[in-house]
Backbone as a printed PyTorch tensor [residue, N CA C, xyz], in Angstrom:
tensor([[[  8.0910,  34.6680,   5.7740],
         [  7.7850,  33.1690,   6.0660],
         [  6.8390,  32.9530,   7.3800]],

        [[  5.6150,  32.2000,   7.5990],
         [  4.5630,  31.7320,   7.9100],
         [  5.0940,  30.8850,   9.0240]],

        [[  4.2740,  30.6230,   9.9470],
         [  4.2740,  30.0950,  11.2960],
         [  4.5230,  28.7100,  10.6570]],

        [[  3.6540,  27.7080,   9.4200],
         [  3.5780,  26.5020,   9.4650],
         [  5.1520,  26.3640,   8.5980]],

        [[  5.6300,  27.2560,   7.9830],
         [  6.6890,  26.9660,   7.0280],
         [  7.6830,  27.0360,   8.1100]],

        [[  7.6800,  27.7450,   9.0340],
         [  9.2280,  27.6480,   9.8360],
         [  8.9460,  26.7640,  10.9970]],

        [[  7.4940,  25.9250,  11.2660],
         [  7.8010,  24.6200,  12.5510],
         [  8.2690,  23.7500,  11.0310]],

        [[  7.6920,  23.6650,   9.7790],
         [  8.0320,  22.1330,   9.0830],
         [  9.4000,  22.4550,   8.6450]],

        [[  9.8590,  23.6930,   9.0630],
         [ 11.6030,  23.6100,   8.3150],
         [ 12.0820,  23.5830,   9.7370]],

        [[ 11.9990,  23.5640,  10.8770],
         [ 12.2860,  22.9870,  12.2270],
         [ 12.7880,  21.3950,  12.3310]],

        [[ 11.8210,  20.8940,  11.6730],
         [ 11.3900,  19.0900,  11.3240],
         [ 12.6360,  19.3180,  10.2140]],

        [[ 12.7670,  19.5950,   9.2260],
         [ 13.4620,  19.1010,   8.2900],
         [ 14.2070,  20.5740,   7.2470]],

        [[ 15.1340,  20.8720,   7.9310],
         [ 15.5620,  22.1100,   6.9040],
         [ 15.6000,  21.8680,   5.3740]],

        [[ 15.4830,  20.8850,   4.6290],
         [ 15.4640,  20.5190,   3.2920],
         [ 14.1680,  20.4460,   2.8030]],

        [[ 13.2870,  19.7480,   3.3790],
         [ 12.1010,  19.3640,   3.0550],
         [ 10.8840,  20.0610,   3.4260]],

        [[ 11.1790,  20.8860,   4.6090],
         [ 10.2530,  21.5940,   5.8330],
         [  9.2440,  22.2210,   4.5290]],

        [[  9.8350,  23.1980,   3.7980],
         [  9.1610,  24.1820,   2.5530],
         [  8.0800,  23.4230,   2.1640]],

        [[  8.0350,  22.2670,   1.6230],
         [  7.3970,  21.2790,   0.7370],
         [  6.2990,  21.1130,   1.4710]],

        [[  6.7620,  20.4060,   2.9610],
         [  5.7520,  20.1940,   3.7010],
         [  4.6040,  21.1750,   4.2370]],

        [[  5.2980,  22.2060,   4.6330],
         [  3.8130,  23.4230,   4.4890],
         [  3.5030,  23.7530,   3.4980]],

        [[  3.7170,  23.7580,   2.5100],
         [  2.7620,  23.5930,   1.4850],
         [  1.8760,  22.7330,   1.3150]],

        [[  2.0630,  21.4750,   1.5940],
         [  1.1800,  20.6140,   1.8320],
         [  0.0240,  20.7280,   2.5880]],

        [[  0.6100,  20.9800,   3.8110],
         [ -0.2830,  21.0480,   5.0830],
         [ -1.0970,  22.2020,   4.7400]],

        [[ -0.8500,  23.2270,   4.0970],
         [ -1.7360,  24.6500,   4.0900],
         [ -2.5260,  24.3040,   3.0790]],

        [[ -2.2040,  23.5680,   1.7970],
         [ -3.3230,  23.2480,   0.6700],
         [ -4.4130,  22.5690,   1.2170]],

        [[ -3.9180,  21.6660,   1.9520],
         [ -5.1320,  20.6190,   2.5270],
         [ -6.5510,  20.9340,   3.2630]],

        [[ -5.8400,  22.3300,   3.9930],
         [ -6.8380,  22.9860,   4.6980],
         [ -7.6780,  24.2070,   3.8670]],

        [[ -6.9060,  24.8520,   3.2060],
         [ -7.2520,  26.0750,   2.6190],
         [ -8.3290,  25.4050,   1.0570]],

        [[ -9.2600,  24.8250,   1.4250],
         [-10.4750,  24.9470,   0.4990],
         [-11.5960,  24.9770,   0.7210]],

        [[-12.4470,  25.2990,  -0.1830],
         [-13.5610,  26.0100,   0.0370],
         [-14.5530,  25.2990,   0.8920]],

        [[-14.6390,  23.7540,   1.1820],
         [-15.5170,  22.6930,   1.6320],
         [-14.8950,  23.3300,   2.7750]],

        [[-14.0000,  23.6350,   3.6170],
         [-13.6200,  23.5250,   5.3060],
         [-14.2390,  24.6650,   5.8830]],

        [[-15.5880,  24.7410,   6.5080],
         [-15.7960,  26.1090,   6.9440],
         [-15.4210,  26.0270,   7.9990]],

        [[-15.1600,  25.1310,   8.8960],
         [-14.7740,  25.2470,  10.0950],
         [-12.9710,  24.7050,  10.2880]],

        [[-13.2750,  23.2450,   9.5940],
         [-11.9260,  22.3980,   9.7560],
         [-10.5970,  22.9880,   8.9680]],

        [[-10.5020,  24.3160,   8.8200],
         [ -9.4950,  25.1140,   8.1780],
         [ -8.3740,  25.4460,   8.7370]],

        [[ -7.7200,  26.6050,   8.1990],
         [ -6.3770,  27.1390,   8.9110],
         [ -7.0170,  27.9880,  10.0550]],

        [[ -8.4600,  28.4050,   9.8420],
         [ -8.5340,  29.1650,  11.1730],
         [ -8.4360,  28.5410,  12.2420]],

        [[ -9.1800,  27.2080,  11.8810],
         [ -8.9920,  26.2900,  13.4320],
         [ -7.5630,  26.2750,  13.8470]],

        [[ -6.9600,  25.7970,  12.6590],
         [ -5.3770,  25.6380,  13.0130],
         [ -4.8550,  26.7200,  13.9360]],

        [[ -5.2890,  27.7170,  13.2590],
         [ -4.6730,  29.1550,  14.0280],
         [ -5.0110,  29.5080,  15.5200]],

        [[ -6.4610,  29.2300,  15.8650],
         [ -6.9520,  29.0800,  16.5350],
         [ -6.1820,  27.9620,  17.9900]],

        [[ -6.2880,  26.7060,  17.4650],
         [ -5.4200,  25.7380,  17.7880],
         [ -4.3650,  26.4380,  18.7130]],

        [[ -3.2670,  26.8280,  17.7800],
         [ -1.8510,  27.4810,  18.0450],
         [ -2.1740,  28.5330,  18.9350]],

        [[ -2.8360,  29.4740,  18.9050],
         [ -2.9180,  30.1910,  19.8750],
         [ -3.2820,  30.2330,  21.1500]],

        [[ -3.9730,  28.8300,  21.3820],
         [ -4.3880,  28.1300,  22.6490],
         [ -3.1850,  27.9920,  22.6760]],

        [[ -2.5400,  27.2360,  22.1420],
         [ -1.1130,  26.0000,  22.7000],
         [ -0.4850,  27.0840,  22.9810]],

        [[ -0.3560,  28.1690,  22.5060],
         [  0.9500,  29.3070,  22.5950],
         [  0.4540,  30.0680,  24.0940]],

        [[ -0.6610,  29.7780,  24.6810],
         [ -0.9240,  29.6850,  26.4040],
         [ -0.5000,  29.2250,  27.3060]],

        [[ -0.1070,  28.0660,  27.0820],
         [  0.3800,  26.8760,  27.7220],
         [  1.6730,  27.4530,  28.3540]],

        [[  1.9600,  27.6890,  29.8060],
         [  2.9290,  28.0030,  30.2820],
         [  4.2540,  27.1370,  29.9280]],

        [[  5.7210,  28.0130,  29.8250],
         [  6.5950,  27.0270,  29.4470],
         [  7.1530,  26.1480,  30.4830]],

        [[  6.5730,  26.2150,  31.3790],
         [  7.7460,  25.2930,  32.8250],
         [  6.0380,  24.1970,  33.1460]],

        [[  5.3880,  23.8180,  32.5820],
         [  4.5020,  23.5300,  32.9130],
         [  5.2730,  21.7800,  33.2270]],

        [[  5.2720,  20.9500,  34.0050],
         [  5.9640,  20.0380,  34.1630],
         [  5.6450,  18.4350,  33.4600]],

        [[  4.8930,  18.1870,  32.9860],
         [  4.5770,  17.5070,  31.7370],
         [  4.1430,  17.6800,  30.4350]],

        [[  4.8720,  18.7570,  30.1390],
         [  5.1240,  19.5510,  28.5390],
         [  6.1300,  20.1590,  27.9830]],

        [[  7.5530,  18.9580,  28.1600],
         [  8.6060,  19.3360,  27.9320],
         [  8.8240,  20.1900,  26.5110]],

        [[ 10.0790,  20.0830,  25.9800],
         [ 10.1410,  20.6380,  24.6020],
         [ 10.0790,  19.6510,  23.7190]],

        [[ 10.6450,  18.8650,  24.0170],
         [ 10.3170,  17.5370,  22.9350],
         [  8.7460,  17.4570,  22.4480]],

        [[  7.8780,  17.4330,  23.7710],
         [  6.6620,  16.9240,  23.7790],
         [  5.7470,  18.4160,  23.1840]],

        [[  6.5350,  19.5530,  23.2060],
         [  5.8870,  20.7430,  22.4650],
         [  5.7530,  20.6840,  21.0110]],

        [[  6.7240,  19.8860,  20.3310],
         [  7.1540,  19.9770,  19.3710],
         [  5.9770,  19.1060,  18.1680]],

        [[  5.8480,  17.6270,  19.3760],
         [  5.0010,  16.6270,  19.1490],
         [  3.6740,  17.6090,  19.0490]],

        [[  3.3650,  18.2740,  20.0030],
         [  2.0500,  18.8190,  19.9250],
         [  1.5930,  19.7350,  18.9360]],

        [[  2.4650,  20.6610,  19.0700],
         [  2.1290,  21.3810,  17.3350],
         [  2.4200,  20.6880,  16.5220]],

        [[  3.1510,  20.0310,  15.9800],
         [  2.8400,  18.6750,  14.6360],
         [  1.4170,  18.2380,  14.3910]],

        [[  1.3350,  17.5070,  15.7710],
         [ -0.3540,  17.1680,  15.8250],
         [ -1.4030,  18.2350,  15.5510]],

        [[ -0.9950,  19.2580,  16.0680],
         [ -2.1010,  20.6400,  15.8830],
         [ -2.3920,  20.4630,  14.1380]],

        [[ -1.3520,  20.8830,  13.5950],
         [ -0.8980,  21.1150,  12.1050],
         [ -1.5370,  19.8070,  11.2840]],

        [[ -1.5310,  18.7940,  11.4920],
         [ -1.9050,  17.5460,  11.1170],
         [ -3.1710,  16.6080,  11.5980]],

        [[ -4.0100,  17.3060,  12.6830],
         [ -5.0100,  16.4020,  13.4530],
         [ -6.3280,  16.2860,  12.3480]],

        [[ -6.5430,  17.4010,  11.3390],
         [ -7.6380,  17.2850,  10.5910],
         [ -7.1220,  17.2750,   9.4730]],

        [[ -5.9490,  16.5400,   8.5780],
         [ -5.1430,  16.6950,   7.3420],
         [ -6.2200,  15.7930,   6.6710]],

        [[ -7.0400,  15.0580,   6.9740],
         [ -8.1830,  14.3660,   6.4460],
         [ -9.1970,  14.6050,   7.5160]],

        [[-10.3780,  15.3890,   6.3810],
         [-11.4150,  15.7960,   6.9970],
         [-12.8630,  15.5000,   5.7300]],

        [[-13.2140,  14.4670,   5.7460],
         [-15.1270,  14.5300,   5.2180],
         [-15.9000,  14.4610,   6.5290]],

        [[-16.8830,  15.6190,   6.2660],
         [-17.9920,  15.5140,   7.0120],
         [-18.7710,  14.4320,   7.5020]],

        [[-18.9800,  14.1240,   8.6520],
         [-19.8350,  12.8970,   8.9160],
         [-18.9430,  11.5370,   9.0170]],

        [[-17.7310,  11.3730,   8.5880],
         [-16.9160,  10.4180,   8.3930],
         [-16.3730,   9.9760,   9.7640]],

        [[-16.5210,   8.7160,  10.4150],
         [-15.6740,   8.1850,  11.3530],
         [-14.6420,   7.9670,  10.9670]],

        [[-14.0700,   7.9840,   9.7900],
         [-12.4360,   7.5460,   9.7940],
         [-11.6400,   8.7150,   9.6870]],

        [[-12.2830,   9.7540,   9.6650],
         [-11.1530,  10.8330,   9.4110],
         [ -9.8850,  11.0900,  10.3620]],

        [[ -9.8930,  10.4780,  11.5730],
         [ -8.9390,  10.4270,  12.3880],
         [ -7.9030,   9.5570,  12.0320]],

        [[ -8.4250,   8.1630,  11.6360],
         [ -7.1780,   7.2840,  11.4690],
         [ -6.8160,   7.4340,   9.6900]],

        [[ -7.6670,   8.5250,   9.1170],
         [ -6.8980,   8.3810,   7.8510],
         [ -5.7520,   9.7720,   8.0320]],

        [[ -6.1870,  10.4940,   9.0300],
         [ -4.9870,  11.9790,   8.7820],
         [ -4.0410,  11.1110,   9.6200]],

        [[ -4.0110,  10.1760,  10.2620],
         [ -2.8640,   9.5410,  11.3190],
         [ -2.5510,   8.7650,   9.8730]],

        [[ -2.7870,   8.1260,   9.3420],
         [ -1.9960,   7.4540,   7.9080],
         [ -1.4870,   8.4800,   7.2540]],

        [[ -2.3400,   9.6240,   6.9110],
         [ -1.3970,  10.7100,   5.9470],
         [ -0.1290,  11.4350,   6.6850]],

        [[ -0.4890,  11.7390,   8.3450],
         [  0.0280,  12.4200,   8.9610],
         [  2.0020,  11.5310,   9.2610]],

        [[  1.5600,  10.3120,   9.2840],
         [  2.8030,   9.0940,   8.9470],
         [  3.4750,   9.2450,   8.1600]],

        [[  2.9820,   9.0800,   7.3070],
         [  3.7450,   9.2420,   5.4110],
         [  4.3130,  10.7860,   5.3800]],

        [[  3.9180,  12.0870,   5.8160],
         [  4.0190,  12.9480,   5.5970],
         [  5.4820,  13.3830,   6.4990]],

        [[  5.3190,  13.2660,   7.9230],
         [  6.6450,  13.2400,   8.7680],
         [  7.5700,  12.1120,   8.4980]],

        [[  7.0870,  10.6710,   7.8570],
         [  7.9850,  10.2430,   7.3200],
         [  9.1950,  10.5340,   6.2870]],

        [[  8.5310,  11.1870,   5.4150],
         [  9.3540,  11.9140,   4.1780],
         [  9.9570,  13.1550,   4.2430]],

        [[  9.7340,  13.6750,   5.5550],
         [ 10.8620,  14.6240,   6.2560],
         [ 11.9320,  14.0360,   6.9440]],

        [[ 11.7010,  12.5590,   7.2770],
         [ 12.8490,  12.2350,   8.0720],
         [ 12.9110,  12.1440,   9.5710]],

        [[ 11.4620,  12.5100,   9.7310],
         [ 11.5900,  12.7000,  11.8760],
         [ 11.3330,  10.9960,  12.2890]],

        [[ 11.8890,  10.7620,  13.2630],
         [ 12.3170,   9.5360,  13.9890],
         [ 10.8450,   8.9930,  14.0590]],

        [[ 10.9040,   7.4110,  14.3580],
         [  9.7120,   6.9390,  14.4110],
         [  9.0990,   7.0660,  15.7480]],

        [[  9.7840,   7.4450,  16.7530],
         [  9.3360,   7.9150,  18.0340],
         [  8.3490,   9.1140,  18.1740]],

        [[  8.7980,  10.0090,  17.2970],
         [  8.1260,  11.3950,  16.6700],
         [  7.1060,  10.8700,  16.1170]],

        [[  7.0430,   9.9230,  15.1130],
         [  5.9690,   9.9790,  14.3590],
         [  4.7620,   8.8820,  15.2690]],

        [[  5.1060,   8.1660,  16.3470],
         [  4.4360,   7.3570,  16.7870],
         [  3.5290,   8.7300,  18.0330]],

        [[  4.5600,   9.3990,  18.3890],
         [  3.9460,  10.6160,  19.8520],
         [  2.9510,  11.3610,  18.8550]],

        [[  3.0230,  11.7120,  17.4770],
         [  1.7350,  12.6580,  17.0650],
         [  0.8380,  11.6140,  16.9770]],

        [[  0.8970,  10.4070,  16.1600],
         [ -0.2610,   9.4280,  15.8360],
         [ -1.4460,   9.5880,  17.1080]],

        [[ -0.6530,   9.5020,  18.3650],
         [ -1.3540,   9.2210,  19.4570],
         [ -2.1470,  10.5450,  20.0550]],

        [[ -1.7320,  11.8400,  19.5370],
         [ -2.1760,  12.6190,  19.8010],
         [ -3.4350,  13.1890,  18.7760]],

        [[ -2.8790,  12.4930,  17.2170],
         [ -4.1600,  12.8570,  16.6510],
         [ -5.3750,  11.7740,  16.7780]],

        [[ -4.8290,  10.6740,  17.1820],
         [ -6.1490,   9.4190,  17.9550],
         [ -7.0860,  10.0320,  18.7610]],

        [[ -6.2620,  10.6180,  19.5110],
         [ -7.0260,  11.0420,  20.9070],
         [ -8.0490,  12.2790,  20.4410]],

        [[ -8.1100,  12.5400,  19.5920],
         [ -9.3950,  13.8570,  18.9030],
         [-10.3040,  13.0590,  18.3070]],

        [[-10.4040,  11.7160,  18.4550],
         [-12.0720,  11.0610,  18.6630],
         [-12.7970,  11.1310,  19.6580]],

        [[-12.2410,  11.7870,  20.7840],
         [-12.7220,  12.3450,  21.9060],
         [-13.7400,  11.0990,  22.3620]],

        [[-12.9440,   9.9870,  22.4460],
         [-13.7510,   8.8290,  23.0670],
         [-14.2010,   8.7560,  24.8080]],

        [[-13.5590,   9.8220,  25.1040],
         [-13.8470,   9.8250,  26.8460],
         [-13.3640,   8.3690,  27.5080]],

        [[-12.1020,   8.0490,  27.1510],
         [-11.5300,   7.3820,  27.6150],
         [-10.7880,   7.3540,  29.1360]],

        [[-10.8790,   6.7340,  30.1830],
         [-10.0130,   7.2340,  31.3090],
         [ -8.5770,   7.2520,  30.9250]],

        [[ -8.1840,   8.5080,  31.8310],
         [ -6.9860,   9.4130,  31.9590],
         [ -5.6400,   8.6940,  31.2240]],

        [[ -5.6800,   7.1680,  31.6740],
         [ -4.3430,   6.3710,  31.7940],
         [ -4.1530,   5.7780,  30.5810]],

        [[ -5.2330,   6.1490,  29.5020],
         [ -5.1040,   5.6490,  28.2730],
         [ -4.4890,   6.6160,  27.1880]],

        [[ -4.1200,   7.6740,  27.5360],
         [ -3.3070,   8.6780,  27.0610],
         [ -2.3850,   9.4800,  27.3310]],

        [[ -1.2400,   9.7000,  26.5280],
         [ -0.0990,  10.4210,  27.1040],
         [ -0.4560,  11.7130,  27.4240]],

        [[  0.1400,  12.4730,  28.4450],
         [ -0.0040,  13.7420,  28.9990],
         [ -0.0550,  14.5310,  27.5180]],

        [[  0.9120,  14.4630,  26.4720],
         [  0.9540,  15.1560,  25.4930],
         [ -0.6740,  15.2750,  24.6280]],

        [[ -0.8470,  13.6890,  24.5490],
         [ -2.0260,  13.7400,  24.0200],
         [ -3.6210,  14.3260,  24.5710]],

        [[ -3.2720,  13.9830,  25.9770],
         [ -4.5680,  15.1200,  26.9960],
         [ -4.5380,  16.3260,  26.1430]],

        [[ -3.3790,  17.2530,  26.1600],
         [ -2.9940,  18.6200,  26.0240],
         [ -4.0680,  18.4370,  24.6990]],

        [[ -3.8080,  17.6940,  23.4490],
         [ -4.2090,  17.9160,  22.0350],
         [ -5.4170,  17.7220,  22.2240]],

        [[ -6.4530,  16.8030,  22.8680],
         [ -7.9850,  16.7300,  22.8380],
         [ -8.4260,  18.4580,  23.5700]],

        [[ -7.5520,  18.8480,  24.7300],
         [ -8.0550,  19.9390,  25.3760],
         [ -8.5610,  21.3940,  24.4400]],

        [[ -7.2780,  20.7970,  23.9530],
         [ -6.8640,  22.3280,  22.6580],
         [ -7.9700,  22.0950,  21.7140]],

        [[ -8.4230,  21.0750,  21.0340],
         [ -9.1030,  20.7890,  20.1950],
         [-10.7450,  21.5690,  20.6380]],

        [[-11.0770,  20.8720,  21.8430],
         [-12.1000,  21.2800,  22.2190],
         [-12.2000,  22.7400,  23.1030]],

        [[-11.0170,  23.6710,  22.9620],
         [-10.8220,  24.8770,  23.5430],
         [-12.1270,  25.6520,  23.1320]],

        [[-12.5240,  25.6510,  21.8300],
         [-13.6100,  26.8060,  21.6850],
         [-14.6780,  26.6060,  21.9730]],

        [[-15.2910,  25.7240,  22.7100],
         [-16.4470,  25.7260,  23.6750],
         [-16.3030,  26.6450,  24.7790]],

        [[-15.0800,  26.6470,  24.8240],
         [-14.7180,  27.6040,  26.4870],
         [-14.5980,  28.9810,  26.1360]],

        [[-14.8910,  29.6680,  24.7030],
         [-14.8430,  30.8560,  24.3310],
         [-16.1740,  31.6580,  24.6610]],

        [[-16.5250,  32.6220,  24.1010],
         [-17.9000,  33.7140,  24.2220],
         [-18.5230,  32.9940,  23.3540]],

        [[-19.7400,  32.8630,  23.7660],
         [-21.0420,  32.1350,  23.1490],
         [-21.0270,  32.6410,  21.9580]],

        [[-20.8290,  33.8360,  21.6660],
         [-21.0610,  33.9880,  20.2890],
         [-20.0610,  33.4090,  19.0100]],

        [[-18.8550,  33.5140,  19.8560],
         [-17.9750,  32.3920,  19.4000],
         [-18.2490,  31.2360,  18.9740]],

        [[-18.9420,  30.6000,  19.8860],
         [-19.1960,  29.2460,  20.0530],
         [-20.4870,  29.4810,  18.5540]],

        [[-21.1420,  29.9050,  18.8920],
         [-22.1550,  30.3030,  17.7750],
         [-21.8230,  29.9440,  16.3070]],

        [[-20.8360,  30.8270,  16.1070],
         [-20.1830,  30.9420,  14.8910],
         [-19.3000,  29.9250,  14.2660]],

        [[-18.6690,  29.3100,  15.2330],
         [-17.8830,  27.7080,  15.0550],
         [-19.3660,  26.3900,  14.7100]],

        [[-20.1290,  26.9380,  15.5410],
         [-21.3100,  25.8350,  15.0370],
         [-22.0400,  25.9330,  13.8860]],

        [[-22.0340,  27.3780,  13.5090],
         [-22.7340,  27.6350,  11.8020],
         [-21.6130,  27.3750,  10.6590]],

        [[-20.1420,  27.4230,  11.0200],
         [-19.1420,  26.8460,   9.9140],
         [-19.1660,  25.3010,   9.9140]],

        [[-19.6200,  24.6350,  11.1890],
         [-19.5250,  23.2870,  10.9810],
         [-20.7770,  22.8270,  10.3340]],

        [[-22.1100,  23.5010,  10.5800],
         [-22.8230,  22.7080,   9.7440],
         [-22.8720,  23.2740,   8.3920]],

        [[-22.2690,  24.1590,   8.0050],
         [-21.9960,  24.5430,   6.4180],
         [-21.1570,  23.3200,   6.0040]],

        [[-20.3990,  22.6140,   6.6190],
         [-19.4590,  21.2300,   6.0530],
         [-20.4710,  20.2140,   5.8950]],

        [[-21.5980,  20.4110,   6.4060],
         [-22.1710,  18.8870,   6.6570],
         [-23.2380,  18.5060,   5.3620]],

        [[-23.5510,  17.7250,   4.5040],
         [-24.6210,  17.6330,   3.7930],
         [-25.7920,  17.2640,   3.9370]],

        [[-26.3420,  17.4450,   5.0830],
         [-27.3710,  17.2830,   5.6370],
         [-28.4040,  18.2550,   5.6670]],

        [[-29.3940,  17.9170,   6.0780],
         [-30.7490,  18.9650,   6.5430],
         [-30.1930,  19.9150,   7.6050]],

        [[-31.0420,  20.8980,   7.6400],
         [-30.3700,  21.5440,   9.2990],
         [-31.0410,  20.6650,  10.3340]],

        [[-32.2920,  19.9790,  10.4410],
         [-32.4830,  19.5140,  11.1650],
         [-31.7260,  18.0780,  11.7400]],

        [[-31.2160,  17.5880,  10.8580],
         [-30.5150,  16.1800,  10.8520],
         [-29.3660,  16.7920,  11.3700]],

        [[-28.5740,  17.6560,  10.9750],
         [-27.4010,  18.2920,  11.4350],
         [-27.4990,  18.5290,  13.0980]],

        [[-28.6900,  19.2170,  13.5720],
         [-29.0260,  19.5170,  14.8400],
         [-29.0320,  18.3970,  15.9060]],

        [[-29.6430,  17.2710,  15.2790],
         [-29.7430,  15.9800,  15.7810],
         [-28.3380,  15.4900,  15.9930]],

        [[-27.5500,  15.0810,  15.1640],
         [-26.0560,  14.8630,  15.3770],
         [-25.4200,  15.5420,  16.2750]],

        [[-25.3030,  16.6520,  15.9940],
         [-24.7700,  17.3370,  16.6780],
         [-24.7100,  17.5100,  18.2250]],

        [[-26.1800,  17.5790,  18.5550],
         [-26.6350,  17.4630,  19.9770],
         [-26.3860,  15.9100,  20.6680]],

        [[-26.4970,  14.9800,  19.6170],
         [-25.7080,  13.7550,  20.5520],
         [-24.1400,  14.1670,  20.8620]],

        [[-23.7090,  14.4380,  20.0810],
         [-21.8660,  14.5760,  20.1830],
         [-22.1030,  15.5850,  21.3670]],

        [[-22.3920,  16.7360,  21.3270],
         [-22.7160,  17.2310,  22.5430],
         [-22.9730,  16.8260,  23.8350]],

        [[-23.9280,  16.2140,  23.9260],
         [-24.7190,  15.3700,  25.1170],
         [-23.6360,  14.3700,  25.3290]],

        [[-22.8710,  13.9110,  24.7610],
         [-21.8370,  12.8880,  25.4090],
         [-20.2190,  13.7230,  25.7810]],

        [[-20.6330,  14.9410,  25.3610],
         [-19.3280,  15.9860,  26.3730],
         [-20.0810,  16.1620,  27.9260]],

        [[-21.3320,  16.3140,  27.8820],
         [-21.6580,  16.6100,  29.1110],
         [-21.4260,  15.7660,  30.2830]],

        [[-22.0020,  14.6760,  30.1000],
         [-22.0580,  13.4780,  30.5050],
         [-20.9700,  13.0690,  31.1340]],

        [[-19.7860,  13.8860,  30.5640],
         [-18.1390,  12.9310,  30.9290],
         [-18.2410,  14.1590,  32.6020]],

        [[-17.4820,  13.4640,  33.7560],
         [-17.0670,  13.9430,  34.6760],
         [-16.4100,  15.3840,  34.6830]],

        [[-15.1090,  15.2190,  33.5520],
         [-15.1730,  16.6050,  33.3020],
         [-14.5420,  16.6950,  32.1710]],

        [[-14.8120,  17.7130,  30.9930],
         [-14.8170,  18.0130,  29.7810],
         [-13.0810,  17.8190,  29.4270]],

        [[-12.2670,  18.6580,  30.3250],
         [-10.7460,  18.5890,  30.0650],
         [-10.0180,  17.7320,  30.9430]],

        [[ -8.9140,  16.8970,  30.3810],
         [ -8.2680,  16.0820,  30.7510],
         [ -7.4130,  16.9930,  31.9790]],

        [[ -6.6570,  17.8240,  31.2540],
         [ -5.7570,  18.7450,  32.0300],
         [ -6.0930,  19.3130,  32.9850]],

        [[ -5.3330,  19.8820,  33.6900],
         [ -5.9030,  20.3000,  34.9430],
         [ -5.7800,  22.2290,  34.4020]],

        [[ -4.5920,  22.6690,  33.6240],
         [ -4.3770,  23.9480,  33.0680],
         [ -5.9600,  24.2450,  32.3640]],

        [[ -6.3410,  23.4500,  31.7000],
         [ -7.6570,  23.4000,  30.7940],
         [ -8.9890,  23.3550,  31.5360]],

        [[ -8.6930,  22.3860,  32.2480],
         [-10.0120,  22.3990,  33.3830],
         [-10.1690,  23.4140,  33.9750]],

        [[ -9.2600,  23.8980,  34.6490],
         [ -9.1130,  25.4850,  35.7940],
         [ -9.8460,  26.6290,  34.7040]],

        [[ -8.9690,  26.1650,  33.7750],
         [ -9.1440,  27.9000,  32.7650],
         [-10.9510,  27.6310,  31.9330]],

        [[-11.1580,  26.6150,  31.5020],
         [-12.1500,  26.5960,  30.6870],
         [-13.4510,  25.5520,  31.0180]],

        [[-13.5260,  24.7530,  31.9550],
         [-14.3260,  24.0610,  32.0790],
         [-15.9670,  24.2840,  32.3620]],

        [[-16.0660,  25.4730,  33.4290],
         [-17.3170,  25.6850,  33.6730],
         [-18.0120,  26.5290,  32.5630]],

        [[-16.9980,  27.6170,  31.7710],
         [-17.8790,  27.7800,  30.7450],
         [-17.8420,  27.4930,  29.4550]],

        [[-16.7490,  26.5510,  29.2710],
         [-17.3480,  25.6610,  28.5030],
         [-18.7030,  24.4960,  28.3360]],

        [[-19.1740,  23.9880,  29.9040],
         [-20.1200,  23.4210,  29.8770],
         [-21.3810,  24.1020,  30.2050]],

        [[-21.2040,  25.6760,  30.2080],
         [-22.4780,  26.2300,  30.3790],
         [-23.0110,  26.5630,  28.4950]],

        [[-21.7030,  26.8500,  28.0940],
         [-21.6800,  26.9440,  26.2500],
         [-22.6340,  25.9870,  25.5430]],

        [[-21.7690,  24.5450,  25.9750],
         [-22.4290,  23.3270,  25.6750],
         [-24.0540,  23.3790,  25.5070]],

        [[-24.3890,  23.5880,  27.2180],
         [-25.6050,  23.0140,  27.3430],
         [-26.5600,  24.5000,  26.8610]],

        [[-26.1800,  25.3940,  26.5720],
         [-27.0730,  26.7060,  25.9450],
         [-27.1030,  26.3910,  24.5690]],

        [[-25.7880,  25.5840,  23.6580],
         [-26.0300,  25.3710,  22.2620],
         [-26.9530,  24.0840,  22.0040]],

        [[-27.0380,  23.3550,  22.7640],
         [-28.0120,  22.1880,  22.8780],
         [-29.7060,  22.6170,  22.4890]],

        [[-29.4820,  23.6940,  23.7210],
         [-31.0910,  24.2980,  23.1870],
         [-31.4900,  25.3250,  22.1900]],

        [[-30.6150,  25.4250,  21.3630],
         [-30.5530,  25.9920,  20.1810],
         [-31.0000,  25.5480,  19.1630]],

        [[-32.0330,  26.0880,  17.9100],
         [-32.2560,  25.0330,  16.6870],
         [-30.9160,  25.3160,  15.7510]]])
């Protein structure tokens, strides 16, 4: 039994297996070179590093956060600005279908919405949503070779010329560098901030 099945059956012993199959099938398609199960697995591995005793991330929030990780790219069309909103809508349908509470659905929706990465002040986000944003961007704090591989895979998803892709990529990366801090949570700020900003700066200089 894989982790998705285990987690989905935690949410719903009756319908969890069906939910797991849907989630896996959505991500396991050739057009997704980056936003696929490997990205989910990376996010989960980063999630697993968060210490159990973090004051602002209790057990209930961890379940919300794991659900948001599985569902934050449920809908992904390269270049579309509506991916997060569409993922929120689909996540709500899927979660309600297995009978979770509206409070749980709302918390997952907030986490997915945060992955628009609009760089709003911290008070606009719940602590759980801040962890979601940081996990989603944590790949920038890996080794530079990993960052390059991720960049190449994202480029494969875009129906643009390489020059157009680099232009759009750099617009986004430059907005990240303009932030006072890239990571919202102290945990990820202390762990990844310096490396991530160095990697982003280097990636901007690469064609």
